[in-house]
N, C-alpha and C positions, 0 to 999 in steps of 0.2 A: 503495498502499500502504500503512496506516497506521501510527502512532511507537509507538501500543497497543496490547494485549490486554489487557482487561482481562475477567475472568471474573466473575457471581458461585460461590458456592459446593454450597448444596443444591440441589437433583437437577440437579444439572452436573455440581460434579466430584464430593457427593458420591450418594449411591443414595437412595430415597428411603427415609424412613423403616420398620422393619420394623410392621409392622400386631402385631406377639404382640412387638414393643418396649413399644409407644404399649400396651398390654394391659397389661402387666409396672408401666409404673408407670399409671396404674387402681387396682394395685391393693396399690403400696404406698402409692397418697393410698388406701386402704378407698374407693374409687368405683368406680360401674354408670364404664360406656368409655366412654357418649353422654356423660353431667354430665361427666368427668374434659375426652375433646378435645374440649369444648361450653365451659367453659372456657380449657383449654389455645393455643385460635385466638386462643377472642376479645382474649386477653386480650397477645398476643405479641409484638405489635407495638409495646407497649414497655415491653415487655424484652427489647424487638430493640435500641430504644434512648435504651438504656442505664438505664432498672426494675431497682431493687435489687433485688435472688438473694430476698430472704426476701419483700421488696411482692408480685412475679410467685406468687410459688409458692402465696401464701396466699392469691390473686385467684381462684386458680387449684383450689386445694383449700375455700375455703368456707370458713377457719377462721382465723385470727392465726397465726401462725409466726414464731419467729427464725433469725435467725441460724445459732444455733449448736444449731440441730434435728437431730438425725442424718436426722429425713425429708427435709428440705432439702438435705443433701450428698446421700442419696439416687438422690432426682430430681434434680439436677443430674445425677454421674456417670449415669444414666439418661439423661437425656436426647442431655447427650455422647456416648455412646456408639449413642444413638440414633442420630447423620447422622449418626460416624464406618464407616460402611464403602461407601467409595469406588470412582468409578465404571471401570474401570479402559482401558477406552477413553477417559472422557476426562484420564485418568493419563496413554495411549499420545499422545496429537489437545501433549497441555502433553507433550512429547522434545519429542514431533515439530518442533512451532513453536521451542525451546527453542535445538536442537540448526540451523535455520536460521536464529536467531538475531534473530529476533523479540522484542520487550522484553515483557513478563508483570506484567500488575498481577491481584488482585482485590480489586472491592466481596460484600458482603453483608451482609446479616440475621443479626447474627446477639449475644446475650452472648453481656456477653466472658470464659460461663466457655469457650463454644468454640471462642470467637479464641481461647480464652489456649490451646487446645487445638490451629486450626490453627498457631498461629505455631509450635508446640513440634515437630509433623510432618514428617520428611527429609522430603515430596514440597513444600511450599513455598516452601522455598527457593530457587524457584527464579520466586518474585513477587517485580521491584523493589519492588515497592507494593505491604502489604496492608491493606489499609482495611476498618473495620468497624463500623455504625451504632453501634451498643453504647459507641464509645470518640469518635468525632464528632457524639453525640445528634441523628440523626440517618438518615432509612431509607424507602432505595427505596421504591416513584417517586413521592417528596417530587420536583424540584427542584433543589435549593442540593444534595443531593448525591452532585448528578452535574455541577452549577459547581465543588461544595472538591473532584471528585479532580480534573480539569480542573489546577483550582487546583493539588496537588500532583504529577501530570507536569509539569504549566509543560508543559501541549500543548492547543493550539489541540482545539475541537471533532474537525476535518471527521480529522485526527492519530490517532483512538481511536473502536477500536471496540470492541462491549459487548457479552457471552456474559451472558444469561442465558433463565433460562423461564416466564418469564412474561410473559403480557402486555401487564400495564400495565407490567412493570417496560418494554421493554424500549420502548415505543410514552415512556415519558419520560425514557427516556435520543437519543430519537429527534426531539423533541420539543426537546430541549438539543443537538440540536444535532452529536451521533457516529452511528454506521455502527450502529447497534446489530440482534441477531439474536442470533431464539428457536430455545434450545438444541434440538432437538441437531441443529438447517441450520444447523453447519458447517465448514464447507469445510478440508478439510488442507491441509497443505502439498502431499503429494505426491500427490493424488488433481486432476487440472488436468479 
């Protein structure tokens, strides 16, 4: 058994973003949904790696925005809300794992606003370590993020199991020597 179980957040602990909430962000930005979505995802890795908030949203909307612009605040709030719908099945699994004595950690590609919201969430208290790409200036699937994870856990790779929904992240974790599982293929401690 691994010493550590490490979970991703987006689409593992959280549910996928609701399409209507992405559409609402596009309306806030006064952009067609396709245009907004393209910019949102094209620049997301940079944002998740610590790019300043106003710079990211400027890139998404295609015009300069200041940190003090109301549009930035509104888009950040809508973005955080869109990623805040939790997966009850995963929360139940995390409760089971914690009750069974497993040590839990979180490793997520996330901007600071989402990292802050996760840190403040009651369910996150069960994670001994919460590591976010924005604070590490590294993002999955960069192998360096897995080396940093192992350093912070003070664990060898064969003592860490990593769970993520994205195949490229699972592959990178496996290449770093971790046991890597693609969500939702995670066994429950009560199911044998």
